[in-house]
Backbone bond lengths (Angstrom), bond angles and torsions (degrees), N, CA, C in turn:
res aa  C-N    CA-C-N  psi(-1)  N-CA   C-N-CA  omega(-1)  CA-C   N-CA-C  phi
1 X - - - 1.428 - - 1.510 108.22 -
2 X 1.369 115.40 142.82 1.427 118.23 174.60 1.463 108.72 -117.87
3 X 1.357 117.24 139.33 1.437 125.45 179.61 1.477 105.28 -122.36
4 X 1.367 115.16 110.98 1.480 118.79 172.30 1.482 110.05 -106.02
5 X 1.355 116.94 135.63 1.408 120.11 -179.97 1.515 109.39 -121.89
6 X 1.448 115.39 120.31 1.353 123.87 177.35 1.518 110.30 -91.86
7 X 1.338 113.94 121.89 1.469 119.38 -177.38 1.533 103.66 -116.97
8 X 1.336 114.08 146.99 1.485 118.33 177.72 1.527 110.48 175.95
9 X 1.283 112.38 156.33 1.470 121.45 173.05 1.495 111.00 -72.39
10 X 1.306 117.01 165.99 1.503 121.54 177.37 1.551 109.27 -58.71
11 X 1.320 119.57 138.62 1.407 127.07 -179.38 1.522 114.80 84.69
12 X 1.275 115.80 3.10 1.541 114.72 -177.29 1.520 112.04 -78.99
13 X 1.364 118.49 -24.63 1.416 118.79 -178.90 1.545 114.94 112.79
14 X 1.355 115.23 -4.16 1.545 117.95 -177.66 1.452 115.41 -58.74
15 X 1.318 117.76 -40.08 1.440 123.33 179.21 1.573 112.44 -69.01
16 X 1.327 113.73 -42.96 1.495 117.27 173.88 1.507 112.14 -61.91
17 X 1.240 120.64 -40.63 1.371 121.86 178.22 1.487 113.23 -68.59
18 X 1.336 117.90 -40.89 1.536 122.60 -179.22 1.509 105.17 -68.10
19 X 1.272 125.63 -38.86 1.404 123.82 179.48 1.572 113.75 -71.04
20 X 1.295 114.99 -33.59 1.477 118.54 171.92 1.531 114.55 -68.44
21 X 1.292 114.20 -37.57 1.478 121.51 174.59 1.535 108.49 -64.51
22 X 1.266 119.24 -42.47 1.468 121.53 -177.91 1.536 108.79 -67.01
23 X 1.300 118.65 -34.34 1.481 122.93 -179.14 1.504 109.62 -70.17
24 X 1.373 112.62 -39.72 1.439 118.18 -174.68 1.511 111.73 -77.86
25 X 1.285 116.62 -32.25 1.449 118.89 -172.56 1.564 116.74 -116.55
26 X 1.289 111.18 36.06 1.488 115.43 -175.80 1.580 109.15 -59.21
27 X 1.288 115.66 126.14 1.384 125.42 -179.41 1.521 112.46 86.99
28 X 1.324 117.89 -12.14 1.467 122.87 -176.71 1.533 112.24 -102.46
29 X 1.306 116.33 -24.97 1.390 122.60 178.35 1.583 109.99 -145.74
30 X 1.283 118.84 145.88 1.442 120.39 174.47 1.495 110.39 -100.00
31 X 1.292 117.55 137.50 1.444 125.25 -175.11 1.587 108.72 -117.66
32 X 1.329 113.84 126.37 1.536 119.37 177.06 1.439 112.43 -123.22
33 X 1.369 118.67 145.54 1.445 121.40 179.35 1.522 105.61 -120.42
34 X 1.384 115.20 125.41 1.462 120.52 -179.82 1.455 110.96 -50.86
35 X 1.332 120.70 -48.49 1.445 126.47 -175.96 1.505 117.93 -63.55
36 X 1.381 118.19 -7.73 1.437 124.39 174.73 1.417 114.02 -63.46
37 X 1.344 117.09 -16.79 1.502 118.51 179.91 1.563 108.92 -81.31
38 X 1.319 117.77 -10.86 1.428 123.53 -179.35 1.566 107.66 95.34
39 X 1.304 116.50 137.58 1.474 120.49 -179.13 1.495 109.16 -112.69
40 X 1.373 115.49 107.06 1.451 115.24 179.72 1.525 112.34 -69.25
41 X 1.400 115.62 168.56 1.462 121.23 173.78 1.547 110.24 -60.75
42 X 1.316 113.80 159.44 1.536 116.40 174.52 1.528 111.81 -57.30
43 X 1.291 115.81 -32.65 1.423 119.64 -177.35 1.563 109.34 -69.32
44 X 1.298 113.31 -42.21 1.556 119.81 -178.98 1.555 106.86 -67.01
45 X 1.268 117.57 -42.04 1.565 121.52 179.46 1.556 104.52 -58.35
46 X 1.351 117.29 -52.17 1.470 118.60 -176.58 1.569 110.35 -62.69
47 X 1.319 117.98 -41.97 1.406 114.72 -175.80 1.580 112.61 -69.89
48 X 1.297 117.99 -36.36 1.531 122.60 -178.35 1.545 112.14 -83.80
49 X 1.451 116.38 -36.88 1.394 117.26 -171.64 1.467 113.56 -117.00
50 X 1.294 119.74 -10.57 1.487 123.76 -175.42 1.502 112.72 98.20
51 X 1.330 120.18 -27.99 1.475 121.59 177.34 1.558 108.43 -172.86
52 X 1.342 113.43 166.65 1.435 116.97 178.96 1.511 112.93 -67.33
53 X 1.325 115.60 -32.26 1.561 118.20 173.38 1.576 114.16 -62.88
54 X 1.411 109.51 -42.52 1.474 112.72 177.23 1.468 112.95 -65.32
55 X 1.329 117.53 -36.28 1.557 118.49 175.12 1.510 110.04 -62.17
56 X 1.361 116.61 -47.25 1.496 119.99 -177.10 1.609 106.83 -61.82
57 X 1.291 120.65 -45.08 1.416 121.27 -178.40 1.567 109.48 -60.72
58 X 1.326 117.98 -48.84 1.449 120.81 178.22 1.481 113.80 -56.47
59 X 1.356 115.90 -49.25 1.457 121.97 -178.79 1.553 111.19 -65.96
60 X 1.313 118.13 -34.80 1.514 121.91 178.23 1.478 104.80 -62.53
61 X 1.433 116.66 -50.92 1.468 117.45 -179.46 1.499 113.56 -56.10
62 X 1.360 119.58 -43.14 1.405 122.91 176.48 1.576 111.82 -60.04
63 X 1.238 114.30 -41.69 1.506 116.18 -177.41 1.519 107.98 -70.77
64 X 1.334 122.61 -37.92 1.421 120.49 -178.65 1.490 110.33 -68.98
65 X 1.319 118.56 -36.17 1.545 119.53 173.99 1.429 110.21 -61.40
66 X 1.362 118.94 -46.07 1.452 121.54 179.56 1.528 113.49 -62.98
67 X 1.420 118.40 -40.34 1.397 124.27 178.86 1.490 110.43 -66.62
68 X 1.393 120.97 -32.63 1.489 124.27 176.51 1.511 108.94 -64.77
69 X 1.329 118.85 -36.52 1.451 117.42 175.71 1.544 109.64 -71.02
70 X 1.181 121.42 -39.70 1.469 126.98 175.54 1.532 111.14 -54.47
71 X 1.336 108.90 -43.54 1.493 116.60 -175.92 1.459 112.93 -61.49
72 X 1.383 117.12 -23.24 1.510 120.06 176.55 1.551 113.58 -60.48
73 X 1.377 116.73 -21.52 1.404 122.71 -176.32 1.638 113.13 -72.65
74 X 1.385 109.52 -21.82 1.424 117.63 -178.87 1.538 113.52 82.99
75 X 1.332 118.56 1.14 1.485 122.68 -176.97 1.590 105.77 -88.81
76 X 1.248 119.14 133.17 1.498 123.73 178.80 1.583 108.30 -56.08
77 X 1.332 108.54 144.41 1.606 111.93 -173.59 1.603 102.93 -128.39
78 X 1.331 111.31 138.24 1.432 120.61 170.69 1.489 109.33 -117.19
79 X 1.290 120.18 127.31 1.458 128.07 -178.31 1.485 110.86 -124.90
80 X 1.303 118.43 132.87 1.475 117.31 -178.01 1.515 108.88 -138.22
81 X 1.455 110.93 145.87 1.439 114.16 -179.86 1.521 108.82 179.58
82 X 1.271 116.58 170.63 1.477 123.79 170.51 1.637 106.98 -88.62
83 X 1.321 108.52 91.22 1.564 114.28 -170.20 1.525 104.81 -127.02
84 X 1.257 114.79 142.99 1.507 118.73 171.91 1.516 104.19 -78.88
85 X 1.386 112.10 144.14 1.442 118.93 -177.56 1.511 110.36 -70.00
86 X 1.353 121.34 -28.52 1.451 122.01 175.30 1.518 110.16 -65.78
87 X 1.369 119.41 -40.40 1.441 121.86 -179.78 1.525 110.55 -65.28
88 X 1.327 116.95 -39.35 1.488 119.93 173.28 1.527 112.84 -56.41
89 X 1.343 115.28 -45.20 1.433 120.91 179.86 1.496 112.44 -64.02
90 X 1.308 116.52 -42.30 1.550 123.13 176.45 1.513 105.43 -63.63
91 X 1.275 118.96 -48.46 1.545 120.57 -176.05 1.534 111.15 -62.43
92 X 1.318 117.03 -36.25 1.427 122.31 -179.07 1.602 107.31 -65.07
93 X 1.290 115.66 -46.02 1.456 122.10 176.14 1.469 113.75 -57.19
94 X 1.367 115.53 -45.45 1.363 124.57 179.81 1.542 111.99 -64.12
95 X 1.281 113.87 -27.16 1.476 120.55 -176.38 1.543 107.98 -93.89
96 X 1.274 121.15 18.46 1.438 125.88 172.13 1.514 112.50 89.40
97 X 1.332 121.37 25.64 1.444 123.99 -179.63 1.499 111.37 85.63
98 X 1.375 118.83 36.75 1.468 122.45 -178.44 1.508 107.13 -62.31
99 X 1.348 112.18 131.63 1.474 118.12 179.34 1.521 106.22 -91.33
100 X 1.392 113.60 142.84 1.443 120.57 177.41 1.474 109.72 -152.70
101 X 1.363 118.13 162.30 1.367 125.51 174.01 1.530 110.75 -115.91
102 X 1.340 115.10 108.72 1.485 120.18 179.15 1.545 113.18 -84.00
103 X 1.283 111.90 134.69 1.529 119.56 178.16 1.538 107.74 -125.44
104 X 1.208 122.51 126.45 1.548 123.46 171.67 1.447 103.13 -86.08
105 X 1.390 115.14 124.43 1.463 123.53 168.23 1.486 105.52 -95.60
106 X 1.387 115.50 119.62 1.441 119.10 -169.49 1.515 110.06 -143.54
107 X 1.388 111.32 162.35 1.497 116.88 174.68 1.518 105.35 -158.20
108 X 1.340 115.50 172.97 1.471 118.89 -176.24 1.548 104.60 -77.97
109 X 1.342 111.46 167.49 1.477 122.40 -173.50 1.568 109.87 -61.89
110 X 1.354 116.90 -43.49 1.498 118.55 178.50 1.486 111.82 -59.98
111 X 1.332 115.70 -48.49 1.460 116.17 178.71 1.532 113.55 -60.14
112 X 1.235 116.53 -40.93 1.484 121.16 179.33 1.490 110.33 -61.16
113 X 1.282 114.49 -51.05 1.463 118.59 178.11 1.528 116.53 -56.40
114 X 1.295 112.91 -42.96 1.442 122.00 176.60 1.477 113.68 -57.45
115 X 1.379 113.47 -49.15 1.333 122.33 -178.91 1.539 113.06 -63.05
116 X 1.337 115.04 -42.34 1.465 120.71 179.48 1.515 112.53 -70.51
117 X 1.322 117.43 -43.49 1.441 123.69 -175.78 1.590 110.64 -74.01
118 X 1.292 116.19 -48.43 1.455 121.29 -167.77 1.546 112.22 -98.32
119 X 1.284 114.06 -55.49 1.501 118.10 -175.96 1.603 113.62 -72.11
120 X 1.332 111.41 -44.26 1.512 115.35 -179.88 1.494 111.97 -89.44
121 X 1.315 118.35 -20.42 1.445 122.13 -178.22 1.587 109.16 60.62
122 X 1.317 111.97 46.55 1.476 120.59 177.68 1.551 111.27 -130.47
123 X 1.326 114.97 57.86 1.516 115.17 -170.83 1.505 113.19 -60.23
124 X 1.296 119.47 -21.96 1.442 119.14 176.34 1.479 116.63 -61.40
125 X 1.366 116.20 -23.59 1.442 123.35 178.52 1.562 110.77 -79.43
126 X 1.293 117.16 -22.79 1.487 121.40 177.50 1.496 111.03 -76.49
127 X 1.301 116.80 58.04 1.461 121.00 -173.58 1.559 110.88 -110.31
128 X 1.253 111.97 168.81 1.517 115.80 174.06 1.502 111.96 -64.57
129 X 1.228 118.50 -32.82 1.494 121.28 177.31 1.542 110.44 -61.87
130 X 1.288 116.30 -42.90 1.487 123.37 178.43 1.511 110.08 -63.69
131 X 1.308 114.72 -47.11 1.425 121.22 -175.59 1.648 106.73 -65.37
132 X 1.305 117.17 -37.11 1.415 121.83 -179.37 1.520 107.83 -71.14
133 X 1.366 121.45 -37.77 1.528 122.19 171.44 1.457 111.60 -60.71
134 X 1.336 117.11 -42.53 1.452 117.33 177.71 1.513 113.00 -61.77
135 X 1.343 118.46 -43.68 1.454 121.36 174.21 1.551 113.87 -58.43
136 X 1.277 111.82 -45.50 1.570 117.91 175.25 1.576 110.78 -53.91
137 X 1.250 116.60 -50.53 1.518 121.43 -177.34 1.483 108.44 -64.64
138 X 1.351 118.78 -41.77 1.462 122.58 175.92 1.574 109.95 -57.27
139 X 1.316 116.96 -48.21 1.486 120.40 -178.01 1.496 108.86 -60.83
140 X 1.343 116.39 -46.04 1.439 122.14 -176.65 1.583 109.85 -62.29
141 X 1.331 114.28 -42.65 1.483 114.66 178.80 1.458 112.12 -64.45
142 X 1.372 118.02 -39.13 1.466 117.57 179.76 1.462 111.24 -69.38
143 X 1.304 118.39 -39.92 1.460 116.98 178.50 1.520 116.93 -65.25
144 X 1.302 113.96 -28.86 1.456 121.03 -178.42 1.547 113.36 -94.71
145 X 1.386 113.43 -3.16 1.466 114.32 178.38 1.478 115.46 72.69
146 X 1.334 116.99 25.51 1.497 119.30 178.45 1.477 108.04 -85.04
147 X 1.354 114.51 154.54 1.406 127.22 175.52 1.516 107.86 -61.33
148 X 1.385 115.10 138.29 1.487 118.76 171.51 1.526 111.14 -122.20
149 X 1.308 114.02 124.23 1.480 120.26 -174.10 1.594 99.49 -106.39
150 X 1.385 115.40 112.43 1.410 123.52 -177.15 1.561 107.78 -96.03
151 X 1.259 111.31 100.10 1.552 118.53 -175.57 1.539 110.22 -75.15
152 X 1.290 120.71 -8.34 1.497 118.53 172.14 1.478 113.43 -77.28
153 X 1.339 112.91 -23.68 1.528 124.80 -178.50 1.476 113.70 -97.34
154 X 1.319 119.12 -19.55 1.430 123.53 -174.24 1.587 112.51 -118.07
155 X 1.204 113.52 144.24 1.542 116.42 176.81 1.482 106.73 -67.86
156 X 1.386 116.59 160.96 1.464 118.05 171.79 1.498 112.78 -57.78
157 X 1.293 115.88 -41.85 1.444 122.62 179.59 1.622 110.84 -57.36
158 X 1.332 112.52 -45.25 1.500 115.19 179.69 1.513 111.02 -66.89
159 X 1.350 113.08 -41.66 1.548 117.22 178.47 1.543 111.83 -59.69
160 X 1.305 116.45 -43.35 1.461 118.42 177.82 1.517 112.80 -63.39
161 X 1.342 113.32 -43.02 1.474 117.69 179.27 1.552 109.57 -59.83
162 X 1.260 120.51 -44.18 1.504 125.22 177.02 1.539 109.94 -56.17
163 X 1.254 114.37 -46.75 1.510 117.13 -179.34 1.550 111.55 -68.58
164 X 1.321 114.07 -42.62 1.465 118.68 176.29 1.550 109.78 -60.94
165 X 1.238 118.98 -34.28 1.455 122.16 -179.74 1.525 108.18 -69.64
166 X 1.360 115.43 -40.17 1.500 116.62 177.11 1.483 114.16 -69.42
167 X 1.377 116.72 -17.61 1.481 121.03 176.74 1.500 109.21 -86.10
168 X 1.311 117.61 -4.64 1.438 121.07 -178.37 1.565 114.24 82.16
169 X 1.375 115.56 23.30 1.439 122.01 -178.49 1.569 108.85 -114.74
């Protein structure tokens, strides 16, 4: 079984790629979206978990445990979300050493802001905070030697093909 995890900040293209893979590989690969668990307000995260980071760590662990159970079916899995690479590693350990292939889905700031403001009509996400989050994820991917899929340089079809290849399809 192959587990591929697409990580990226808002506007990178990870959800678009995951949805396209799901449409192309129905019944051949399972696709999961981190945010499908629901994302509470920052205040709710702080109240229930102590902080947004603690919420993300807890939910990542829950997801990795769930994905470990799904892995038993032998069907390739694609998982996407805005996740810290360190939380993925911790979650994989908590799930009994679950093996996964992390891929950072990334793009330049101008592309991200255009996608968020114009294509997604979510200008509030085209913030300095989001751009800093994208930079943080990029640094982490580079430091850890993870694959980076630059969706500003690749067509959607090429991006999908690369992910499908990582899934073994």
